[in-house]
Structures are given as C-alpha cells and as structure tokens.
C-alpha positions in Angstrom: 20.3 23.4 11.3 19.7 26.6 13.6 17.1 26.4 16.2 17.1 29.8 16.9 13.3 30.6 15.3 11.8 27.9 17.3 12.2 25.5 14.8 12.9 22.0 15.4 16.4 20.5 15.9 17.5 18.5 12.1 20.7 17.5 10.2 22.2 20.8 8.8 23.0 19.4 5.3 24.4 21.2 2.4 24.6 24.8 1.7 22.3 24.8 -1.4 20.9 21.3 -1.6 20.3 20.9 2.2 19.7 17.3 2.7 18.0 16.4 -0.5 21.0 14.6 -1.9 21.3 11.8 1.0 17.9 11.7 1.0 17.6 10.8 -2.1 20.1 8.0 -1.9 18.9 6.5 1.2 15.5 8.0 2.1 15.0 4.8 4.6 18.2 5.2 6.6 18.4 9.0 6.6 14.6 9.1 8.0 15.6 6.6 10.7 19.0 8.6 11.3 16.7 11.7 11.8 14.2 10.1 14.1 16.8 8.9 16.4 19.4 11.7 16.8 17.0 14.1 16.9 13.6 13.4 18.4 9.9 13.3 17.5 9.6 16.5 15.7 13.2 16.8 13.1 13.3 19.4 10.2 14.6 17.6 7.6 14.7 20.7 4.9 13.8 24.2 5.1 9.8 23.5 4.7 9.7 19.7 6.0 9.4 18.5 9.3 9.4 14.5 10.0 6.8 13.8 12.8 7.7 10.8 15.3 5.6 10.9 17.6 1.8 9.1 17.8 0.1 11.4 19.7 1.8 14.3 17.4 0.8 12.2 14.4 -2.9 11.9 15.5 -2.8 15.5 15.3 -1.4 15.5 12.1 -4.0 12.9 10.9 -7.4 14.2 13.0 -6.7 17.6 12.6 -9.7 19.5 13.4 -9.1 23.4 12.9 -8.2 23.1 9.4 -4.8 23.9 9.8 -3.1 21.3 7.7 -4.5 19.9 4.1 -3.7 16.7 2.2 -2.9 17.7 -1.5 -2.6 21.0 -3.2 -5.9 22.3 -4.6 -7.0 23.6 -8.4 -4.4 23.8 -10.9 -1.7 22.6 -9.5 -3.0 19.7 -8.9 -4.1 19.2 -12.6 -0.6 20.3 -13.2 1.2 17.9 -11.2 -1.2 14.7 -11.0 -1.6 12.0 -13.8 -4.8 11.2 -11.9 -6.2 14.9 -11.0 -10.1 13.7 -10.6 -9.5 10.6 -8.1 -10.4 10.9 -4.7 -7.0 10.5 -3.6 -5.7 13.6 -5.1 -9.0 15.7 -4.2 -9.6 17.7 -0.9 -12.6 19.4 0.8 -16.2 19.2 -0.4 -14.7 17.4 -3.7 -12.9 14.9 -1.6 -16.2 14.2 0.4 -18.6 13.7 -2.5 -16.0 11.3 -4.3 -15.4 9.4 -0.8 -18.8 8.9 -0.4 -19.8 7.3 -3.3 -17.0 4.9 -3.2 -17.7 3.7 0.3 -20.6 1.4 -0.5 -18.2 -1.0 -2.8 -15.8 -1.3 0.5 -18.8 -2.5 3.0 -17.4 -5.4 4.9 -20.5 -7.6 4.4 -19.6 -7.2 0.8 -15.8 -7.9 1.5 -16.8 -11.0 3.7 -18.9 -12.3 0.6 -15.9 -12.3 -1.6 -13.8 -14.1 0.8 -14.3 -17.6 -0.9 -14.1 -16.3 -4.4 -10.5 -14.7 -3.3 -9.4 -18.3 -2.1 -11.0 -19.8 -5.6 -8.6 -17.3 -7.8 -6.0 -18.0 -5.6 -6.3 -21.7 -6.0 -6.8 -21.6 -9.2 -3.7 -19.5 -9.7 -1.1 -21.7 -7.8 -2.2 -24.5 -9.6 0.4 -23.5 -12.1 3.1 -23.5 -9.5 2.0 -27.3 -8.5 1.8 -28.1 -12.3 5.8 -26.5 -12.4 8.0 -26.1 -9.6 10.6 -23.8 -9.9 12.3 -20.5 -9.0 10.1 -17.7 -9.5 10.1 -14.0 -9.3 7.7 -13.7 -6.5 6.9 -9.7 -6.9 6.3 -10.9 -10.5 3.7 -13.5 -9.1 2.1 -11.6 -6.3 1.6 -8.7 -9.1 -0.3 -10.6 -11.6 -2.0 -12.6 -8.7 -3.1 -9.3 -6.9 -4.2 -8.1 -10.6 -6.6 -11.1 -11.2 -8.0 -11.0 -7.6 -8.6 -7.0 -7.7 -10.0 -7.2 -11.4 -13.0 -9.2 -9.9 -13.4 -6.5 -7.5 -12.8 -3.5 -9.6 -14.4 -4.4 -12.7 -16.6 -7.4 -12.0 -14.6 -9.6 -14.7 -11.4 -10.7 -15.4 -9.0 -8.6 -17.7 -7.1 -9.7 -20.7 -3.1 -10.5 -21.1 -2.5 -8.0 -23.3 -4.9 -5.0 -20.9 -2.8 -6.1 -17.8 0.5 -5.6 -19.4 -0.3 -2.1 -20.2 -1.7 -1.2 -16.7 1.4 -2.5 -15.3 3.6 -0.7 -17.7 1.7 2.4 -16.3 2.2 1.1 -12.7 6.1 1.1 -13.5 6.5 5.0 -15.3 4.9 5.9 -12.4 7.0 4.3 -10.0 9.8 5.1 -11.9 8.8 9.2 -11.5 8.1 9.3 -8.0 11.6 8.6 -7.1 12.4 12.3 -8.8 12.8 14.6 -6.2 12.7 17.3 -8.8 9.1 17.4 -10.7 7.8 19.4 -13.5 4.3 20.4 -14.1 3.2 17.8 -16.8 2.3 20.3 -19.2 6.0 21.1 -19.9 7.3 18.3 -22.3 10.2 16.6 -20.5 11.4 13.4 -21.2 9.6 11.9 -18.2 6.7 14.3 -18.6 5.9 12.8 -22.0 6.5 9.0 -20.7 4.0 9.7 -17.9 1.5 11.5 -20.4 1.5 8.7 -23.0 1.4 6.0 -20.2 -2.1 7.9 -19.2 -3.5 7.9 -22.8 -2.7 4.0 -22.9 -4.4 3.5 -19.6 -7.1 5.4 -20.6 -7.6 3.5 -23.6 -7.3 0.2 -21.5 -10.1 1.6 -18.9 -12.7 3.0 -21.4 -12.2 -0.3 -23.4 -13.2 -2.3 -19.7 -15.6 0.3 -19.2 -17.5 -0.2 -22.4 -17.3 -4.3 -21.6 -18.6 -3.9 -18.4 -21.5 -2.0 -20.0 -22.2 -4.8 -22.6 -21.5 -7.7 -20.8 -22.4 -7.4 -16.8 -25.9 -6.7 -14.9 -24.4 -7.2 -11.4 -23.3 -3.9 -10.0 -21.7 -5.4 -6.6 -18.0 -4.6 -8.5 -16.4 -1.2 -7.8 -17.0 -0.4 -11.4 -20.9 -1.0 -11.7 -21.7 0.8 -8.4 -19.4 4.0 -9.7 -21.6 3.9 -13.2 -24.8 4.3 -11.0 -22.9 7.2 -9.5 -22.1 8.8 -12.8 -25.1 11.3 -13.4 -23.1 13.0 -15.8 -22.4 10.3 -18.4 -18.5 11.5 -17.9 -16.3 8.9 -17.1 -13.2 10.6 -17.1 -13.7 10.6 -13.0 -14.3 6.7 -13.1 -10.8 6.0 -15.1 -9.2 8.0 -12.8 -10.7 6.1 -9.6 -9.9 2.8 -11.2 -6.9 3.8 -12.2 -5.7 4.9 -8.4 -7.3 1.9 -7.2 -4.6 -0.4 -9.1 -1.9 2.1 -8.0 -2.9 2.3 -4.1 -4.5 -1.0 -3.8 -3.4 -3.9 -6.3 0.2 -2.4 -6.6 0.8 -2.0 -2.3 -1.0 -5.6 -1.7 1.3 -7.3 -4.1 4.3 -5.4 -2.6 3.2 -6.6 1.0 2.3 -10.0 -0.3 6.1 -10.2 -1.5 7.6 -8.9 1.5 5.4 -11.1 3.4 6.8 -14.3 1.5 10.4 -13.1 2.1 9.9 -13.1 5.8 8.3 -16.5 5.8 11.0 -17.6 3.8 13.7 -16.6 6.4 11.7 -17.7 9.5 10.5 -21.2 8.2 9.3 -21.8 12.1 7.0 -19.2 11.6 6.1 -20.6 7.8 5.4 -23.8 10.1 3.1 -22.1 12.3 1.2 -20.9 9.4 1.1 -24.3 8.0 -0.1 -26.0 11.0 -3.1 -23.5 11.6 -3.7 -23.7 7.7 -3.6 -27.6 8.2 -6.3 -27.4 11.2 -8.6 -24.9 9.7 -9.0 -26.1 5.9 -7.5 -29.5 5.9 -11.0 -31.2 5.5 -12.6 -28.2 4.6 -11.8 -27.1 1.1 -11.1 -23.7 1.4 -11.1 -20.3 2.9 -14.4 -19.2 3.4 -15.7 -15.7 5.6 -17.1 -18.8 8.1 -13.3 -19.9 9.1 -10.8 -16.8 8.2 -11.6 -15.4 11.8 -9.9 -18.4 13.0 -7.0 -17.9 11.0 -5.4 -15.7 13.8 -1.5 -16.8 13.6 -1.8 -15.8 9.9 -3.4 -12.3 10.4 -0.6 -12.1 13.3 2.0 -12.6 10.4 0.8 -10.2 8.0 0.3 -7.5 10.4 3.8 -7.8 11.2 5.2 -8.0 7.9 3.1 -4.6 7.3 4.7 -3.2 10.5 8.4 -4.0 9.2 7.9 -3.2 5.6 4.9 -1.0 5.2 4.0 -0.3 1.4 2.8 3.2 2.4 5.7 4.0 4.1 5.6 7.6 3.8 2.7 10.6 3.7 2.3 14.0 4.9 -0.1 17.0 5.2 0.8 20.4 4.0 0.2 23.6 6.6 -2.2 26.0 5.4 -1.9 28.8 8.0 1.1 29.6 10.4 0.6 27.4 13.8 2.2 25.7 16.7 3.1 22.1 16.3 4.9 19.7 18.8 6.1 23.2 20.1 7.7 24.8 17.6 7.4 27.1 14.6 5.4 25.5 11.6 4.4 28.4 9.1 1.9 28.2 6.2 3.5 25.9 3.2 5.7 23.8 5.5 4.9 19.9 4.7 4.4 17.3 8.1 5.9 14.0 6.9 5.0 11.1 8.8 6.7 7.9 8.1 5.4 4.4 9.1 9.1 3.4 8.0 10.1 4.8 10.8 7.3 4.2 13.4 7.0 1.1 13.1 10.6 0.4 13.9 10.6 2.8 16.9 11.8 0.5 20.3 9.5 2.4 22.4 6.7 0.8 21.2 8.2 -2.5 20.0 10.3 -4.7 21.7 13.1 -6.0 19.2 12.2 -3.8 16.7 13.8 -5.0 13.7 12.9 -8.5 14.1 10.1 -10.5 12.5 7.7 -11.4 15.2 4.2 -12.3 14.6 3.7 -13.7 18.4 3.8 -10.0 19.5 0.4 -9.5 18.2 -0.9 -12.3 19.9 0.3 -11.4 23.3 -2.4 -10.5 25.6 -2.9 -6.5 25.8 -0.2 -5.7 23.3 -2.7 -4.2 20.6 -5.0 -2.9 23.4 -1.6 -1.0 25.0 0.1 0.4 21.7 -0.6 3.7 21.0 -3.2 4.4 18.4 -0.8 5.7 15.8 2.7 3.6 16.8 1.2 1.3 13.9 -0.8 3.0 10.8 0.2 0.8 7.8 -3.2 2.0 6.4 -2.8 5.9 7.0 -5.0 7.3 9.5 -7.8 10.2 9.9 -10.8 10.6 7.8 -8.4 9.9 4.7 -7.4 6.5 5.8 -6.7 3.8 2.7 -10.7 2.9 1.9 -9.5 -0.8 1.0 -7.3 -1.8 4.7 -10.1 -4.2 5.4 -10.4 -5.7 1.8 -6.4 -5.9 1.7 -6.1 -7.5 4.9 -8.7 -10.2 3.9 -7.5 -10.8 0.7 -3.9 -11.1 2.2 -4.8 -13.2 4.9 -6.7 -15.5 2.5 -3.7 -15.6 -0.1 -0.8 -16.2 2.2 -2.8 -18.7 3.7 -3.5 -20.7 0.3 0.2 -20.3 -0.5 1.8 -21.6 2.7 -0.8 -24.7 3.2 0.2 -25.6 -0.6 3.8 -24.6 -1.0 7.0 -24.7 0.7 9.3 -21.6 0.0 12.3 -20.7 -0.2 14.9 -18.0 -1.2 17.4 -19.0 -4.1 21.1 -18.5 -2.7 21.5 -15.8 -5.0 19.0 -13.5 -3.5 20.0 -10.3 -2.0 16.6 -8.3 -1.5 16.5 -4.4 -1.6 14.0 -2.1 -0.7 12.8 0.1 -3.2 11.0 3.0 -1.7 8.9 4.7 -4.3 5.2 5.9 -4.4 5.3 2.4 -2.3 7.8 0.2 -0.8 8.7 -2.4 -3.3 11.0 -5.5 -2.9 13.5 -5.8 -5.3 14.8 -9.1 -6.2 13.0 -11.6 -4.8 13.3 -14.7 -6.5 12.1 -18.1 -4.7 12.0 -21.8 -5.0 8.4 -23.1 -4.9 7.8 -27.0 -4.1 4.3 -28.7 -3.5 4.3 -29.5 0.4 3.6 -33.6 0.6 0.3 -33.3 2.1 -1.1 -31.1 0.1 -0.1 -33.6 -3.1 -1.7 -36.4 -1.5 -5.0 -33.7 -1.3 -5.1 -33.3 -5.0 
C-alpha cells in the first residue's frame, strides 16, 4: 500500500478487494504475517489498521481524549446486532449504566463463594466419563459442562435439555455469521439474516421461560438474573434477555473453547499433564474437592491455563473505531478507521515471549516474568474500561474444571485427530476427539 500520505505500511492486496480474500481464507496467518513483515502499525485494509505494540494497544484501550469508540451507536447498532440492548453492544452513558448494574454479580467475594459449587458440578458431570470411558468430542463435552456451570451463575438453576439445545443452536448461527465479511442490516431479508432473526426469536422465548420460572421458584438474588430483575425498574425484560444471551456468547462459549484448547495442549504435553496431576493430588488428595481455601495453591494449574489462553485466546481480535481525525503511532488515522488489535498476534510476539509457539506453563512461574511483561503483551480478556467483566470468574472456573479433569482422568488425542482453529466470534477448536480413562488413583478413591 502507498505510504505517501503518512499511512502505515502494509500488504498491497488486489485492486478492488484489497486483502479481503486472503484475510477471509486464513485470518490468523495473515495477521501474523502482517505483524512480522510490516511492524507495529499495519494498514491491512483502506480503513483498518492492525496495532501490534503493547504501548500502542494501551492507547487504544485507555483512550482519554474521546478519539476511539468500541461500537457504532444508535440505529446502526440496532440494524446490525442480534442483541442491541446488551452492554457489550452499548457505548457512552448507556454502557456505563448497564455495566454498573452488572458489576455486583462479578464481585470476587461472590465468585469465591461459588468455587465449591463449580467443583461439585464438574465432579457430577465427569461421573459419566468414569462410567463410560470412551472417545469423546471434547469441544461438545466442554460446551455442555460450561453451560451447566454457567447456568447456575446466570440463572441460579439448571436449564433443561431442550433449552440447552436451543441456546446451542443460536450460538452456532452467530458463529457461522461472524465469518461473513459482508453483512447486511438485519432488516434486509437475506438467508443469513432470516436464520439469525428466527434463532433470536427462539432464544427470546427460551430466556422468557427461564425468567418466568425464576420468578416463580427462586427466592435468592445471588445469581446474575436475580440481580438484574431487581434493577429492572421498567418491567421490560428485553434488556435482561439480551444480557443473558450475550453472557452465553461472550462468557460460556469462550470458556468452553478455552477449556477445549487447554485439554488439547495437555494431551499434546503429557509431562505437563503429569505435573498438574501431581499438584492436584498434593492439594486435593485427601480433601475431597476444590474450594476457595485451596484453589490459590493450584499455581501450576493456573499457569497451564494462562499459557493455553496465550496460545489460543478465545477472544482473538478486537478493536476500536476512530471518531475524530488524529495521529496514531506516528501515522494519520482518519475518522472511520478501525484500530484492530489481535491477541493471537501479540501473544506470539518473540519480543515478549521466548519460544512463542511453544506451550510452556513454567514461564508464568519464573521470577519476575509476569512483573516485567509489558501490560498489553498479554491480554486474553481485553483491556481498559471494557475489559471482560467476567475475567476472574472465568479463570476460577477454568482452574477448577481443569484440575478436576486432570486429577481424575488420563486424556489422550485419538490417532486420527487433526485439530484446526476456527476464528469466528471466538477462536474455536475443531476436531478435538480424545480418549478419556479414569486414573487408577481416582478409581481407588471412588
């Protein structure tokens, strides 16, 4: 691309379509190539810059001058988003009000109180593995387990199988549509939009039934739904339905993928899996289960999870839109330009991570490694004011579930497994089939 007008360097692309085709075909490799060949700010499309340096990423996330905005406002948001009322699709004062209403449910004290419940759900779920050791689709298993754990946090109760299937269908529809580079406003009756609108109606019905069931049966307000209903002064549940739906999309779905990637990496690295087992055995062997009292001692397990999130971050790309002409990273950035940051790229930068493509949990246990790492060299949960509200919840649940799996089971990839990352709304692993067998020590305990 021409750099004569003080725009960043980047691949030239084709005359009409630019780099759209190569990005659509393999976005992960394309973004890595751009960062390594063109530097810290790369023009990957006419109105899109890829930002690769931690200090510049911090400027994107911590904009104090009102130059960058997360989402398009108003009518455009209503036309393009399946969940326009949710906090993740809001901005400005509307975002601040909604975020404030959500925050109490994610207080660390409440989350720590639920660790034992997460461990209990995981143990109960894994009993099926013990009764029937076999080859399993681990992505499907982790999606179901994440939903069972998440439904308790979101709704204060379990969802039934039919509701779970409808929720899973909506997730699949959204995942498929987010791979489309050309998207029409939802009021245009394209085939994809019709699918999305129908799935949205189905999900609305599911959420409405869950809300009504909650109102009739649950008295505690410690779950997210209970807290939101207390805030729903207007009596209109559209916002609540959107929040619950996006919590599934942006919380449970990414956790299922992150757990799958972690299991995949542990199967590839049995020596790491053995260390996790040894740690779990030492901490949990005679204690019965994971709790708020002992989870902090699972340091190697935490490191293994953090390293999996480094190599395969479910949130693999995000960005902000420039709302006023400015200079960014020494280059001109006109209003309308998107500043894209990619966890997939930055997490694999050899300037910050030795042997960046290797799975090495030990790096997180090295003295001063985390303390000397630039703030935005590692950011699996985003950053700034809009950092994922559930980051602490996700980490505690993942550590609990991973420790439960490794403590009880030996997991191995099948010989015909070829795993491919599928970068859509989140970075999903495809084709992760594993044999699961109870460890002898866990059989003796049971």
